[in-house]
C-alpha positions in Angstrom: 0.0 0.0 0.0 2.8 2.4 0.8 4.4 1.9 -2.6 1.1 2.7 -4.3 0.7 5.8 -2.2 4.1 7.1 -3.3 3.3 6.3 -7.0 0.1 8.3 -6.9 1.7 11.2 -4.9 4.7 11.2 -7.3 2.4 11.5 -10.3 0.5 14.4 -8.7 3.8 16.2 -7.8 5.1 15.8 -11.4 1.9 17.1 -12.9 1.8 20.1 -10.5 5.5 20.9 -11.3 4.9 20.7 -15.1 1.8 22.9 -14.8 3.5 25.5 -12.5 6.4 25.8 -14.8 4.3 25.8 -18.0 6.1 22.9 -19.5 5.0 20.6 -22.3 5.7 17.0 -21.2 4.8 13.5 -22.4 4.2 10.4 -20.2 5.3 6.9 -21.0 3.5 3.8 -20.0 5.8 3.3 -17.1 5.0 6.7 -15.5 8.1 8.5 -16.7 7.4 12.1 -17.9 9.8 13.8 -20.3 10.1 17.0 -22.2 12.5 17.3 -25.1 13.1 20.9 -26.2 16.1 20.3 -28.5 15.8 17.2 -30.7 19.4 16.6 -31.5 20.4 14.9 -34.7 22.7 12.1 -33.7 22.0 8.5 -32.7 19.9 7.4 -29.7 21.5 5.3 -27.0 20.5 1.7 -26.3 20.1 0.1 -22.8 23.8 -1.0 -22.9 25.3 2.1 -24.6 28.1 4.2 -23.0 27.0 7.8 -23.0 28.4 11.2 -22.3 26.0 13.8 -20.8 25.7 17.0 -18.9 23.0 16.9 -16.2 21.5 18.7 -13.3 19.4 16.8 -10.8 16.9 18.4 -8.4 13.7 17.8 -6.6 10.3 19.3 -7.3 11.0 22.1 -4.8 14.1 23.1 -6.8 16.6 21.8 -4.3 19.6 20.4 -6.2 21.0 16.9 -5.3 23.5 16.3 -8.1 25.1 17.7 -11.2 27.8 16.7 -13.6 29.5 17.9 -16.8 30.8 15.6 -19.5 29.8 12.6 -17.4 30.5 9.2 -19.0 28.6 6.2 -17.9 27.2 2.9 -19.2 23.4 2.9 -19.4 23.3 -0.5 -17.6 24.6 1.3 -14.4 21.9 3.9 -14.1 18.4 4.0 -12.6 15.5 2.6 -14.6 14.1 6.1 -15.3 17.4 7.0 -17.0 17.6 3.8 -19.0 14.1 4.4 -20.4 14.4 8.2 -20.6 17.8 8.5 -22.2 16.6 6.3 -25.1 14.2 9.2 -26.0 17.1 11.5 -26.7 19.4 11.8 -29.7 23.0 13.0 -29.6 22.9 16.8 -29.2 19.4 16.6 -27.7 18.3 18.5 -24.6 15.4 18.1 -22.3 14.0 17.2 -18.9 13.3 13.8 -17.3 10.7 13.6 -14.5 11.4 10.4 -12.7 8.9 9.0 -10.1 10.4 7.0 -7.2 9.4 3.6 -8.6 11.8 4.3 -11.6 14.5 5.7 -9.3 15.4 4.5 -5.8 11.9 3.4 -4.6 10.7 4.1 -1.1 14.0 3.7 0.7 16.4 6.6 1.3 19.5 6.6 -0.9 22.2 9.0 0.5 20.8 12.5 0.3 17.8 11.4 -1.6 14.8 10.7 0.6 12.7 7.6 -0.2 9.7 8.2 -2.4 11.3 11.3 -4.1 10.5 12.5 -7.6 13.8 13.2 -9.4 14.0 15.8 -12.1 17.0 15.9 -14.4 17.9 18.6 -17.0 19.7 16.5 -19.6 22.0 17.3 -22.5 23.1 14.1 -24.4 26.5 14.9 -25.7 27.5 11.6 -27.2 26.6 8.0 -27.5 30.0 6.3 -27.4 
């Protein structure tokens, strides 16, 4: 029951954030929301691609929890929301991922990220290596 409550609360928080910030976002079947505002013209990553990205991670209240420039990582090493969301981008693309807890770290705390948190990432996909 607790997991379901977080899922519903996360969806409401994401919708409220999108509305308050006048963003145009799409929702996938998994519950991931995304907004791509620069399409890019390169290739899309696959679930096992190595990628190089710039990102800024924050909560719905605007508090930052992580950021990185020219970050290189294999897609197999990231949270499910990134695996799904990054495949929506092409090299050179920019946008935002709105990741509910069930596609991130779930209901358990993970370092400075409280359990059940919606994670928002401003993304720039530099390269699919």
